[in-house]
PDB file of N, CA, C and O in Angstrom:
ATOM      1  N   MET A   1     120.337  88.063 169.250  1.00  0.00           N
ATOM      2  CA  MET A   1     121.584  87.919 169.960  1.00  0.00           C
ATOM      3  C   MET A   1     122.774  88.227 169.055  1.00  0.00           C
ATOM      4  O   MET A   1     123.713  88.905 169.472  1.00  0.00           O
ATOM      5  N   ILE A   2     122.735  87.730 167.818  1.00  0.00           N
ATOM      6  CA  ILE A   2     123.835  87.982 166.886  1.00  0.00           C
ATOM      7  C   ILE A   2     123.883  89.458 166.521  1.00  0.00           C
ATOM      8  O   ILE A   2     124.961  90.039 166.395  1.00  0.00           O
ATOM      9  N   ALA A   3     122.708  90.063 166.350  1.00  0.00           N
ATOM     10  CA  ALA A   3     122.669  91.485 166.011  1.00  0.00           C
ATOM     11  C   ALA A   3     123.236  92.331 167.139  1.00  0.00           C
ATOM     12  O   ALA A   3     123.900  93.338 166.891  1.00  0.00           O
ATOM     13  N   LEU A   4     122.977  91.930 168.366  1.00  0.00           N
ATOM     14  CA  LEU A   4     123.513  92.682 169.492  1.00  0.00           C
ATOM     15  C   LEU A   4     125.035  92.589 169.554  1.00  0.00           C
ATOM     16  O   LEU A   4     125.705  93.557 169.915  1.00  0.00           O
ATOM     17  N   ARG A   5     125.573  91.441 169.208  1.00  0.00           N
ATOM     18  CA  ARG A   5     127.028  91.293 169.195  1.00  0.00           C
ATOM     19  C   ARG A   5     127.655  92.176 168.129  1.00  0.00           C
ATOM     20  O   ARG A   5     128.710  92.772 168.345  1.00  0.00           O
ATOM     21  N   SER A   6     127.000  92.254 166.977  1.00  0.00           N
ATOM     22  CA  SER A   6     127.582  93.067 165.902  1.00  0.00           C
ATOM     23  C   SER A   6     127.464  94.557 166.204  1.00  0.00           C
ATOM     24  O   SER A   6     128.240  95.354 165.676  1.00  0.00           O
ATOM     25  N   LEU A   7     126.512  94.942 167.040  1.00  0.00           N
ATOM     26  CA  LEU A   7     126.364  96.347 167.373  1.00  0.00           C
ATOM     27  C   LEU A   7     127.401  96.803 168.407  1.00  0.00           C
ATOM     28  O   LEU A   7     127.753  97.981 168.474  1.00  0.00           O
ATOM     29  N   ARG A   8     127.872  95.868 169.193  1.00  0.00           N
ATOM     30  CA  ARG A   8     128.879  96.240 170.193  1.00  0.00           C
ATOM     31  C   ARG A   8     130.175  96.617 169.499  1.00  0.00           C
ATOM     32  O   ARG A   8     130.654  95.923 168.602  1.00  0.00           O
ATOM     33  N   ARG A   9     130.702  97.691 169.923  1.00  0.00           N
ATOM     34  CA  ARG A   9     131.971  98.153 169.351  1.00  0.00           C
ATOM     35  C   ARG A   9     133.064  97.951 170.395  1.00  0.00           C
ATOM     36  O   ARG A   9     132.954  98.412 171.531  1.00  0.00           O
ATOM     37  N   THR A  10     134.083  97.278 169.999  1.00  0.00           N
ATOM     38  CA  THR A  10     135.215  97.125 170.889  1.00  0.00           C
ATOM     39  C   THR A  10     136.278  98.119 170.474  1.00  0.00           C
ATOM     40  O   THR A  10     136.364  98.522 169.314  1.00  0.00           O
ATOM     41  N   ARG A  11     137.077  98.501 171.435  1.00  0.00           N
ATOM     42  CA  ARG A  11     138.166  99.426 171.124  1.00  0.00           C
ATOM     43  C   ARG A  11     139.193  98.713 170.270  1.00  0.00           C
ATOM     44  O   ARG A  11     139.542  97.566 170.546  1.00  0.00           O
ATOM     45  N   PRO A  12     139.674  99.369 169.251  1.00  0.00           N
ATOM     46  CA  PRO A  12     140.714  98.729 168.446  1.00  0.00           C
ATOM     47  C   PRO A  12     141.975  98.520 169.280  1.00  0.00           C
ATOM     48  O   PRO A  12     142.302  99.323 170.154  1.00  0.00           O
ATOM     49  N   THR A  13     142.656  97.455 169.001  1.00  0.00           N
ATOM     50  CA  THR A  13     143.852  97.135 169.769  1.00  0.00           C
ATOM     51  C   THR A  13     145.071  97.773 169.114  1.00  0.00           C
ATOM     52  O   THR A  13     146.074  97.103 168.867  1.00  0.00           O
ATOM     53  N   GLY A  14     144.983  99.050 168.840  1.00  0.00           N
ATOM     54  CA  GLY A  14     146.075  99.759 168.209  1.00  0.00           C
ATOM     55  C   GLY A  14     147.162 100.112 169.197  1.00  0.00           C
ATOM     56  O   GLY A  14     146.892 100.422 170.358  1.00  0.00           O
ATOM     57  N   ALA A  15     148.359 100.063 168.739  1.00  0.00           N
ATOM     58  CA  ALA A  15     149.494 100.421 169.577  1.00  0.00           C
ATOM     59  C   ALA A  15     149.756 101.908 169.420  1.00  0.00           C
ATOM     60  O   ALA A  15     150.059 102.382 168.325  1.00  0.00           O
ATOM     61  N   ARG A  16     149.639 102.631 170.505  1.00  0.00           N
ATOM     62  CA  ARG A  16     149.929 104.058 170.468  1.00  0.00           C
ATOM     63  C   ARG A  16     151.380 104.261 170.857  1.00  0.00           C
ATOM     64  O   ARG A  16     151.905 103.581 171.738  1.00  0.00           O
ATOM     65  N   ALA A  17     152.012 105.194 170.195  1.00  0.00           N
ATOM     66  CA  ALA A  17     153.397 105.547 170.513  1.00  0.00           C
ATOM     67  C   ALA A  17     153.436 107.027 170.869  1.00  0.00           C
ATOM     68  O   ALA A  17     152.602 107.814 170.421  1.00  0.00           O
ATOM     69  N   TYR A  18     154.410 107.383 171.674  1.00  0.00           N
ATOM     70  CA  TYR A  18     154.556 108.770 172.104  1.00  0.00           C
ATOM     71  C   TYR A  18     155.961 109.241 171.775  1.00  0.00           C
ATOM     72  O   TYR A  18     156.942 108.644 172.217  1.00  0.00           O
ATOM     73  N   CYS A  19     156.055 110.303 171.005  1.00  0.00           N
ATOM     74  CA  CYS A  19     157.343 110.873 170.626  1.00  0.00           C
ATOM     75  C   CYS A  19     157.720 111.922 171.671  1.00  0.00           C
ATOM     76  O   CYS A  19     157.033 112.930 171.833  1.00  0.00           O
ATOM     77  N   GLU A  20     158.812 111.669 172.368  1.00  0.00           N
ATOM     78  CA  GLU A  20     159.256 112.591 173.418  1.00  0.00           C
ATOM     79  C   GLU A  20     159.728 113.923 172.834  1.00  0.00           C
ATOM     80  O   GLU A  20     159.542 114.975 173.445  1.00  0.00           O
ATOM     81  N   LEU A  21     160.336 113.873 171.657  1.00  0.00           N
ATOM     82  CA  LEU A  21     160.878 115.079 171.050  1.00  0.00           C
ATOM     83  C   LEU A  21     159.773 116.073 170.688  1.00  0.00           C
ATOM     84  O   LEU A  21     159.898 117.270 170.946  1.00  0.00           O
ATOM     85  N   ASP A  22     158.700 115.574 170.093  1.00  0.00           N
ATOM     86  CA  ASP A  22     157.607 116.444 169.643  1.00  0.00           C
ATOM     87  C   ASP A  22     156.463 116.521 170.641  1.00  0.00           C
ATOM     88  O   ASP A  22     155.562 117.349 170.504  1.00  0.00           O
ATOM     89  N   ARG A  23     156.505 115.643 171.655  1.00  0.00           N
ATOM     90  CA  ARG A  23     155.383 115.514 172.584  1.00  0.00           C
ATOM     91  C   ARG A  23     154.086 115.231 171.829  1.00  0.00           C
ATOM     92  O   ARG A  23     153.073 115.904 172.015  1.00  0.00           O
ATOM     93  N   TRP A  24     154.153 114.214 170.971  1.00  0.00           N
ATOM     94  CA  TRP A  24     153.039 113.876 170.096  1.00  0.00           C
ATOM     95  C   TRP A  24     152.730 112.393 170.211  1.00  0.00           C
ATOM     96  O   TRP A  24     153.624 111.553 170.112  1.00  0.00           O
ATOM     97  N   SER A  25     151.459 112.077 170.421  1.00  0.00           N
ATOM     98  CA  SER A  25     151.017 110.689 170.464  1.00  0.00           C
ATOM     99  C   SER A  25     150.453 110.325 169.095  1.00  0.00           C
ATOM    100  O   SER A  25     149.668 111.076 168.516  1.00  0.00           O
ATOM    101  N   PHE A  26     150.866 109.157 168.582  1.00  0.00           N
ATOM    102  CA  PHE A  26     150.416 108.750 167.246  1.00  0.00           C
ATOM    103  C   PHE A  26     150.282 107.238 167.189  1.00  0.00           C
ATOM    104  O   PHE A  26     150.795 106.521 168.049  1.00  0.00           O
ATOM    105  N   ASP A  27     149.592 106.768 166.176  1.00  0.00           N
ATOM    106  CA  ASP A  27     149.431 105.344 165.942  1.00  0.00           C
ATOM    107  C   ASP A  27     150.351 104.960 164.787  1.00  0.00           C
ATOM    108  O   ASP A  27     150.107 105.383 163.658  1.00  0.00           O
ATOM    109  N   PRO A  28     151.395 104.178 165.028  1.00  0.00           N
ATOM    110  CA  PRO A  28     152.363 103.870 163.980  1.00  0.00           C
ATOM    111  C   PRO A  28     151.779 103.108 162.795  1.00  0.00           C
ATOM    112  O   PRO A  28     152.373 103.103 161.717  1.00  0.00           O
ATOM    113  N   ARG A  29     150.620 102.461 162.975  1.00  0.00           N
ATOM    114  CA  ARG A  29     150.027 101.731 161.854  1.00  0.00           C
ATOM    115  C   ARG A  29     149.635 102.661 160.721  1.00  0.00           C
ATOM    116  O   ARG A  29     149.634 102.251 159.560  1.00  0.00           O
ATOM    117  N   TYR A  30     149.307 103.893 161.032  1.00  0.00           N
ATOM    118  CA  TYR A  30     148.824 104.821 160.020  1.00  0.00           C
ATOM    119  C   TYR A  30     149.887 105.811 159.557  1.00  0.00           C
ATOM    120  O   TYR A  30     149.615 106.646 158.694  1.00  0.00           O
ATOM    121  N   THR A  31     151.088 105.732 160.114  1.00  0.00           N
ATOM    122  CA  THR A  31     152.147 106.678 159.750  1.00  0.00           C
ATOM    123  C   THR A  31     153.401 105.960 159.280  1.00  0.00           C
ATOM    124  O   THR A  31     154.505 106.487 159.415  1.00  0.00           O
ATOM    125  N   GLN A  32     153.242 104.773 158.733  1.00  0.00           N
ATOM    126  CA  GLN A  32     154.346 103.953 158.222  1.00  0.00           C
ATOM    127  C   GLN A  32     155.363 103.639 159.307  1.00  0.00           C
ATOM    128  O   GLN A  32     156.554 103.510 159.024  1.00  0.00           O
ATOM    129  N   GLY A  33     154.905 103.515 160.542  1.00  0.00           N
ATOM    130  CA  GLY A  33     155.757 103.125 161.643  1.00  0.00           C
ATOM    131  C   GLY A  33     156.659 104.223 162.171  1.00  0.00           C
ATOM    132  O   GLY A  33     157.563 103.950 162.961  1.00  0.00           O
ATOM    133  N   ARG A  34     156.433 105.457 161.752  1.00  0.00           N
ATOM    134  CA  ARG A  34     157.297 106.568 162.158  1.00  0.00           C
ATOM    135  C   ARG A  34     156.455 107.734 162.681  1.00  0.00           C
ATOM    136  O   ARG A  34     155.261 107.837 162.400  1.00  0.00           O
ATOM    137  N   CYS A  35     157.107 108.600 163.444  1.00  0.00           N
ATOM    138  CA  CYS A  35     156.451 109.819 163.914  1.00  0.00           C
ATOM    139  C   CYS A  35     156.171 110.711 162.702  1.00  0.00           C
ATOM    140  O   CYS A  35     157.069 110.934 161.889  1.00  0.00           O
ATOM    141  N   PRO A  36     154.957 111.221 162.566  1.00  0.00           N
ATOM    142  CA  PRO A  36     154.639 112.030 161.384  1.00  0.00           C
ATOM    143  C   PRO A  36     155.329 113.390 161.368  1.00  0.00           C
ATOM    144  O   PRO A  36     155.357 114.049 160.329  1.00  0.00           O
ATOM    145  N   ILE A  37     155.886 113.822 162.496  1.00  0.00           N
ATOM    146  CA  ILE A  37     156.517 115.138 162.552  1.00  0.00           C
ATOM    147  C   ILE A  37     158.023 115.043 162.335  1.00  0.00           C
ATOM    148  O   ILE A  37     158.572 115.720 161.466  1.00  0.00           O
ATOM    149  N   CYS A  38     158.697 114.196 163.132  1.00  0.00           N
ATOM    150  CA  CYS A  38     160.162 114.164 163.048  1.00  0.00           C
ATOM    151  C   CYS A  38     160.723 112.905 162.405  1.00  0.00           C
ATOM    152  O   CYS A  38     161.900 112.879 162.044  1.00  0.00           O
ATOM    153  N   GLY A  39     159.910 111.851 162.250  1.00  0.00           N
ATOM    154  CA  GLY A  39     160.379 110.633 161.602  1.00  0.00           C
ATOM    155  C   GLY A  39     160.948 109.590 162.548  1.00  0.00           C
ATOM    156  O   GLY A  39     161.481 108.578 162.091  1.00  0.00           O
ATOM    157  N   TRP A  40     160.851 109.808 163.859  1.00  0.00           N
ATOM    158  CA  TRP A  40     161.345 108.839 164.825  1.00  0.00           C
ATOM    159  C   TRP A  40     160.537 107.552 164.737  1.00  0.00           C
ATOM    160  O   TRP A  40     159.311 107.600 164.636  1.00  0.00           O
ATOM    161  N   ALA A  41     161.212 106.389 164.775  1.00  0.00           N
ATOM    162  CA  ALA A  41     160.539 105.090 164.705  1.00  0.00           C
ATOM    163  C   ALA A  41     160.664 104.393 166.053  1.00  0.00           C
ATOM    164  O   ALA A  41     161.780 104.107 166.487  1.00  0.00           O
ATOM    165  N   PRO A  42     159.546 104.110 166.731  1.00  0.00           N
ATOM    166  CA  PRO A  42     159.622 103.405 168.015  1.00  0.00           C
ATOM    167  C   PRO A  42     160.006 101.941 167.819  1.00  0.00           C
ATOM    168  O   PRO A  42     159.761 101.364 166.759  1.00  0.00           O
ATOM    169  N   ASP A  43     160.607 101.349 168.843  1.00  0.00           N
ATOM    170  CA  ASP A  43     160.963  99.927 168.790  1.00  0.00           C
ATOM    171  C   ASP A  43     159.698  99.086 168.736  1.00  0.00           C
ATOM    172  O   ASP A  43     158.746  99.327 169.478  1.00  0.00           O
ATOM    173  N   GLY A  44     159.697  98.106 167.856  1.00  0.00           N
ATOM    174  CA  GLY A  44     158.564  97.194 167.752  1.00  0.00           C
ATOM    175  C   GLY A  44     157.341  97.802 167.095  1.00  0.00           C
ATOM    176  O   GLY A  44     156.238  97.277 167.243  1.00  0.00           O
ATOM    177  N   ALA A  45     157.513  98.894 166.375  1.00  0.00           N
ATOM    178  CA  ALA A  45     156.374  99.521 165.695  1.00  0.00           C
ATOM    179  C   ALA A  45     155.927  98.634 164.541  1.00  0.00           C
ATOM    180  O   ALA A  45     156.764  98.076 163.831  1.00  0.00           O
ATOM    181  N   PRO A  46     154.625  98.496 164.345  1.00  0.00           N
ATOM    182  CA  PRO A  46     154.152  97.684 163.229  1.00  0.00           C
ATOM    183  C   PRO A  46     154.564  98.315 161.901  1.00  0.00           C
ATOM    184  O   PRO A  46     154.565  99.536 161.748  1.00  0.00           O
ATOM    185  N   THR A  47     154.908  97.470 160.965  1.00  0.00           N
ATOM    186  CA  THR A  47     155.323  97.956 159.650  1.00  0.00           C
ATOM    187  C   THR A  47     154.313  97.520 158.607  1.00  0.00           C
ATOM    188  O   THR A  47     153.481  96.648 158.854  1.00  0.00           O
ATOM    189  N   TYR A  48     154.394  98.125 157.462  1.00  0.00           N
ATOM    190  CA  TYR A  48     153.514  97.777 156.360  1.00  0.00           C
ATOM    191  C   TYR A  48     153.903  96.435 155.774  1.00  0.00           C
ATOM    192  O   TYR A  48     155.066  96.036 155.844  1.00  0.00           O
ATOM    193  N   PRO A  49     152.933  95.732 155.195  1.00  0.00           N
ATOM    194  CA  PRO A  49     153.297  94.534 154.433  1.00  0.00           C
ATOM    195  C   PRO A  49     154.068  94.940 153.167  1.00  0.00           C
ATOM    196  O   PRO A  49     153.963  96.075 152.702  1.00  0.00           O
ATOM    197  N   ARG A  50     154.820  94.022 152.636  1.00  0.00           N
ATOM    198  CA  ARG A  50     155.672  94.308 151.482  1.00  0.00           C
ATOM    199  C   ARG A  50     154.864  94.795 150.280  1.00  0.00           C
ATOM    200  O   ARG A  50     155.305  95.693 149.563  1.00  0.00           O
ATOM    201  N   TRP A  51     153.674  94.206 150.052  1.00  0.00           N
ATOM    202  CA  TRP A  51     152.881  94.597 148.882  1.00  0.00           C
ATOM    203  C   TRP A  51     152.384  96.029 149.013  1.00  0.00           C
ATOM    204  O   TRP A  51     152.229  96.721 148.007  1.00  0.00           O
ATOM    205  N   LEU A  52     152.132  96.484 150.230  1.00  0.00           N
ATOM    206  CA  LEU A  52     151.651  97.845 150.421  1.00  0.00           C
ATOM    207  C   LEU A  52     152.776  98.863 150.220  1.00  0.00           C
ATOM    208  O   LEU A  52     152.536  99.970 149.739  1.00  0.00           O
ATOM    209  N   VAL A  53     153.990  98.489 150.586  1.00  0.00           N
ATOM    210  CA  VAL A  53     155.133  99.364 150.344  1.00  0.00           C
ATOM    211  C   VAL A  53     155.330  99.556 148.841  1.00  0.00           C
ATOM    212  O   VAL A  53     155.584 100.668 148.379  1.00  0.00           O
ATOM    213  N   LEU A  54     155.213  98.467 148.086  1.00  0.00           N
ATOM    214  CA  LEU A  54     155.351  98.563 146.630  1.00  0.00           C
ATOM    215  C   LEU A  54     154.201  99.358 146.005  1.00  0.00           C
ATOM    216  O   LEU A  54     154.412 100.108 145.052  1.00  0.00           O
ATOM    217  N   ALA A  55     152.993  99.197 146.537  1.00  0.00           N
ATOM    218  CA  ALA A  55     151.846  99.930 145.996  1.00  0.00           C
ATOM    219  C   ALA A  55     151.972 101.423 146.262  1.00  0.00           C
ATOM    220  O   ALA A  55     151.476 102.226 145.472  1.00  0.00           O
ATOM    221  N   ASN A  56     152.620 101.816 147.349  1.00  0.00           N
ATOM    222  CA  ASN A  56     152.806 103.236 147.636  1.00  0.00           C
ATOM    223  C   ASN A  56     153.822 103.885 146.708  1.00  0.00           C
ATOM    224  O   ASN A  56     153.826 105.106 146.551  1.00  0.00           O
ATOM    225  N   ARG A  57     154.676 103.086 146.097  1.00  0.00           N
ATOM    226  CA  ARG A  57     155.681 103.628 145.185  1.00  0.00           C
ATOM    227  C   ARG A  57     155.130 103.909 143.798  1.00  0.00           C
ATOM    228  O   ARG A  57     155.735 104.665 143.038  1.00  0.00           O
ATOM    229  N   VAL A  58     154.002 103.320 143.457  1.00  0.00           N
ATOM    230  CA  VAL A  58     153.418 103.487 142.123  1.00  0.00           C
ATOM    231  C   VAL A  58     152.711 104.837 142.041  1.00  0.00           C
ATOM    232  O   VAL A  58     151.999 105.231 142.965  1.00  0.00           O
ATOM    233  N   ASP A  59     152.909 105.528 140.948  1.00  0.00           N
ATOM    234  CA  ASP A  59     152.210 106.785 140.704  1.00  0.00           C
ATOM    235  C   ASP A  59     150.844 106.434 140.097  1.00  0.00           C
ATOM    236  O   ASP A  59     150.722 106.286 138.881  1.00  0.00           O
ATOM    237  N   TRP A  60     149.831 106.303 140.940  1.00  0.00           N
ATOM    238  CA  TRP A  60     148.530 105.821 140.501  1.00  0.00           C
ATOM    239  C   TRP A  60     147.813 106.819 139.606  1.00  0.00           C
ATOM    240  O   TRP A  60     146.995 106.414 138.780  1.00  0.00           O
ATOM    241  N   GLU A  61     148.094 108.113 139.744  1.00  0.00           N
ATOM    242  CA  GLU A  61     147.456 109.098 138.874  1.00  0.00           C
ATOM    243  C   GLU A  61     147.922 108.917 137.432  1.00  0.00           C
ATOM    244  O   GLU A  61     147.117 108.987 136.503  1.00  0.00           O
ATOM    245  N   LEU A  62     149.208 108.688 137.247  1.00  0.00           N
ATOM    246  CA  LEU A  62     149.748 108.471 135.907  1.00  0.00           C
ATOM    247  C   LEU A  62     149.234 107.163 135.326  1.00  0.00           C
ATOM    248  O   LEU A  62     148.903 107.099 134.142  1.00  0.00           O
ATOM    249  N   ALA A  63     149.165 106.122 136.146  1.00  0.00           N
ATOM    250  CA  ALA A  63     148.634 104.844 135.676  1.00  0.00           C
ATOM    251  C   ALA A  63     147.168 104.991 135.258  1.00  0.00           C
ATOM    252  O   ALA A  63     146.756 104.424 134.246  1.00  0.00           O
ATOM    253  N   GLY A  64     146.389 105.738 136.019  1.00  0.00           N
ATOM    254  CA  GLY A  64     144.982 105.968 135.664  1.00  0.00           C
ATOM    255  C   GLY A  64     144.848 106.781 134.394  1.00  0.00           C
ATOM    256  O   GLY A  64     143.962 106.515 133.582  1.00  0.00           O
ATOM    257  N   LEU A  65     145.715 107.772 134.207  1.00  0.00           N
ATOM    258  CA  LEU A  65     145.683 108.579 132.994  1.00  0.00           C
ATOM    259  C   LEU A  65     146.019 107.732 131.770  1.00  0.00           C
ATOM    260  O   LEU A  65     145.368 107.862 130.733  1.00  0.00           O
ATOM    261  N   LEU A  66     147.019 106.871 131.878  1.00  0.00           N
ATOM    262  CA  LEU A  66     147.370 105.989 130.761  1.00  0.00           C
ATOM    263  C   LEU A  66     146.243 105.006 130.454  1.00  0.00           C
ATOM    264  O   LEU A  66     145.976 104.714 129.288  1.00  0.00           O
ATOM    265  N   LEU A  67     145.592 104.502 131.472  1.00  0.00           N
ATOM    266  CA  LEU A  67     144.455 103.605 131.260  1.00  0.00           C
ATOM    267  C   LEU A  67     143.312 104.346 130.565  1.00  0.00           C
ATOM    268  O   LEU A  67     142.662 103.782 129.685  1.00  0.00           O
ATOM    269  N   LEU A  68     143.059 105.595 130.945  1.00  0.00           N
ATOM    270  CA  LEU A  68     142.020 106.396 130.307  1.00  0.00           C
ATOM    271  C   LEU A  68     142.335 106.626 128.831  1.00  0.00           C
ATOM    272  O   LEU A  68     141.451 106.528 127.979  1.00  0.00           O
ATOM    273  N   VAL A  69     143.599 106.932 128.530  1.00  0.00           N
ATOM    274  CA  VAL A  69     144.000 107.136 127.134  1.00  0.00           C
ATOM    275  C   VAL A  69     143.804 105.848 126.343  1.00  0.00           C
ATOM    276  O   VAL A  69     143.313 105.889 125.215  1.00  0.00           O
ATOM    277  N   ASP A  70     144.174 104.723 126.905  1.00  0.00           N
ATOM    278  CA  ASP A  70     143.984 103.441 126.209  1.00  0.00           C
ATOM    279  C   ASP A  70     142.510 103.169 125.927  1.00  0.00           C
ATOM    280  O   ASP A  70     142.157 102.739 124.829  1.00  0.00           O
ATOM    281  N   VAL A  71     141.658 103.416 126.902  1.00  0.00           N
ATOM    282  CA  VAL A  71     140.219 103.180 126.715  1.00  0.00           C
ATOM    283  C   VAL A  71     139.660 104.118 125.653  1.00  0.00           C
ATOM    284  O   VAL A  71     138.836 103.698 124.841  1.00  0.00           O
ATOM    285  N   LEU A  72     140.088 105.378 125.640  1.00  0.00           N
ATOM    286  CA  LEU A  72     139.596 106.324 124.637  1.00  0.00           C
ATOM    287  C   LEU A  72     140.058 105.961 123.231  1.00  0.00           C
ATOM    288  O   LEU A  72     139.299 106.114 122.274  1.00  0.00           O
ATOM    289  N   VAL A  73     141.293 105.482 123.094  1.00  0.00           N
ATOM    290  CA  VAL A  73     141.779 105.043 121.785  1.00  0.00           C
ATOM    291  C   VAL A  73     140.991 103.825 121.326  1.00  0.00           C
ATOM    292  O   VAL A  73     140.601 103.744 120.161  1.00  0.00           O
ATOM    293  N   LEU A  74     140.754 102.881 122.223  1.00  0.00           N
ATOM    294  CA  LEU A  74     139.963 101.705 121.870  1.00  0.00           C
ATOM    295  C   LEU A  74     138.545 102.101 121.474  1.00  0.00           C
ATOM    296  O   LEU A  74     138.003 101.564 120.508  1.00  0.00           O
ATOM    297  N   LEU A  75     137.947 103.021 122.196  1.00  0.00           N
ATOM    298  CA  LEU A  75     136.608 103.496 121.869  1.00  0.00           C
ATOM    299  C   LEU A  75     136.604 104.197 120.512  1.00  0.00           C
ATOM    300  O   LEU A  75     135.668 104.025 119.732  1.00  0.00           O
ATOM    301  N   GLY A  76     137.634 104.980 120.225  1.00  0.00           N
ATOM    302  CA  GLY A  76     137.739 105.634 118.922  1.00  0.00           C
ATOM    303  C   GLY A  76     137.859 104.627 117.793  1.00  0.00           C
ATOM    304  O   GLY A  76     137.275 104.825 116.727  1.00  0.00           O
ATOM    305  N   LEU A  77     138.605 103.553 118.006  1.00  0.00           N
ATOM    306  CA  LEU A  77     138.730 102.517 116.981  1.00  0.00           C
ATOM    307  C   LEU A  77     137.411 101.787 116.755  1.00  0.00           C
ATOM    308  O   LEU A  77     137.072 101.446 115.622  1.00  0.00           O
ATOM    309  N   VAL A  78     136.674 101.549 117.823  1.00  0.00           N
ATOM    310  CA  VAL A  78     135.364 100.892 117.687  1.00  0.00           C
ATOM    311  C   VAL A  78     134.413 101.785 116.899  1.00  0.00           C
ATOM    312  O   VAL A  78     133.700 101.294 116.025  1.00  0.00           O
ATOM    313  N   VAL A  79     134.384 103.071 117.183  1.00  0.00           N
ATOM    314  CA  VAL A  79     133.503 104.001 116.482  1.00  0.00           C
ATOM    315  C   VAL A  79     133.930 104.136 115.023  1.00  0.00           C
ATOM    316  O   VAL A  79     133.084 104.158 114.130  1.00  0.00           O
ATOM    317  N   ALA A  80     135.238 104.228 114.776  1.00  0.00           N
ATOM    318  CA  ALA A  80     135.720 104.345 113.393  1.00  0.00           C
ATOM    319  C   ALA A  80     135.371 103.105 112.586  1.00  0.00           C
ATOM    320  O   ALA A  80     135.026 103.209 111.409  1.00  0.00           O
ATOM    321  N   ARG A  81     135.457 101.945 113.199  1.00  0.00           N
ATOM    322  CA  ARG A  81     135.090 100.716 112.486  1.00  0.00           C
ATOM    323  C   ARG A  81     133.586 100.664 112.225  1.00  0.00           C
ATOM    324  O   ARG A  81     133.160 100.218 111.159  1.00  0.00           O
ATOM    325  N   ALA A  82     132.782 101.114 113.180  1.00  0.00           N
ATOM    326  CA  ALA A  82     131.327 101.112 113.019  1.00  0.00           C
ATOM    327  C   ALA A  82     130.896 102.065 111.913  1.00  0.00           C
ATOM    328  O   ALA A  82     129.944 101.772 111.189  1.00  0.00           O
ATOM    329  N   VAL A  83     131.576 103.202 111.768  1.00  0.00           N
ATOM    330  CA  VAL A  83     131.236 104.179 110.743  1.00  0.00           C
ATOM    331  C   VAL A  83     131.697 103.703 109.368  1.00  0.00           C
ATOM    332  O   VAL A  83     131.116 104.085 108.352  1.00  0.00           O
ATOM    333  N   GLY A  84     132.718 102.888 109.333  1.00  0.00           N
ATOM    334  CA  GLY A  84     133.234 102.383 108.057  1.00  0.00           C
ATOM    335  C   GLY A  84     134.542 103.019 107.656  1.00  0.00           C
ATOM    336  O   GLY A  84     134.978 102.855 106.517  1.00  0.00           O
ATOM    337  N   LEU A  85     135.175 103.733 108.547  1.00  0.00           N
ATOM    338  CA  LEU A  85     136.471 104.352 108.242  1.00  0.00           C
ATOM    339  C   LEU A  85     137.596 103.315 108.260  1.00  0.00           C
ATOM    340  O   LEU A  85     138.594 103.474 107.557  1.00  0.00           O
ATOM    341  N   LEU A  86     137.447 102.285 109.034  1.00  0.00           N
ATOM    342  CA  LEU A  86     138.424 101.190 109.099  1.00  0.00           C
ATOM    343  C   LEU A  86     137.762  99.912 108.602  1.00  0.00           C
ATOM    344  O   LEU A  86     136.574  99.685 108.832  1.00  0.00           O
ATOM    345  N   ARG A  87     138.534  99.091 107.926  1.00  0.00           N
ATOM    346  CA  ARG A  87     137.974  97.821 107.434  1.00  0.00           C
ATOM    347  C   ARG A  87     138.583  96.658 108.146  1.00  0.00           C
ATOM    348  O   ARG A  87     138.235  95.511 107.865  1.00  0.00           O
TER     349      ARG A  87
END
């Protein structure tokens, strides 16, 4: 019985919006509450949580590159110490 309940798929209760200017239907949850073509924002469109807005502002590629450089420097120091170059 529980397995049958988990197999049933219900339609997501997403709010669809329709942009009259572009004649385009979209889900504001996935487009930051705005029309992806012209930027029109429907009334009462769901918005992102504050933490997600801040996370979208971070350049994650640069943060990942800096983390990679830090790990490689740390690995180089460990190898240099193991070889005896550092005391």
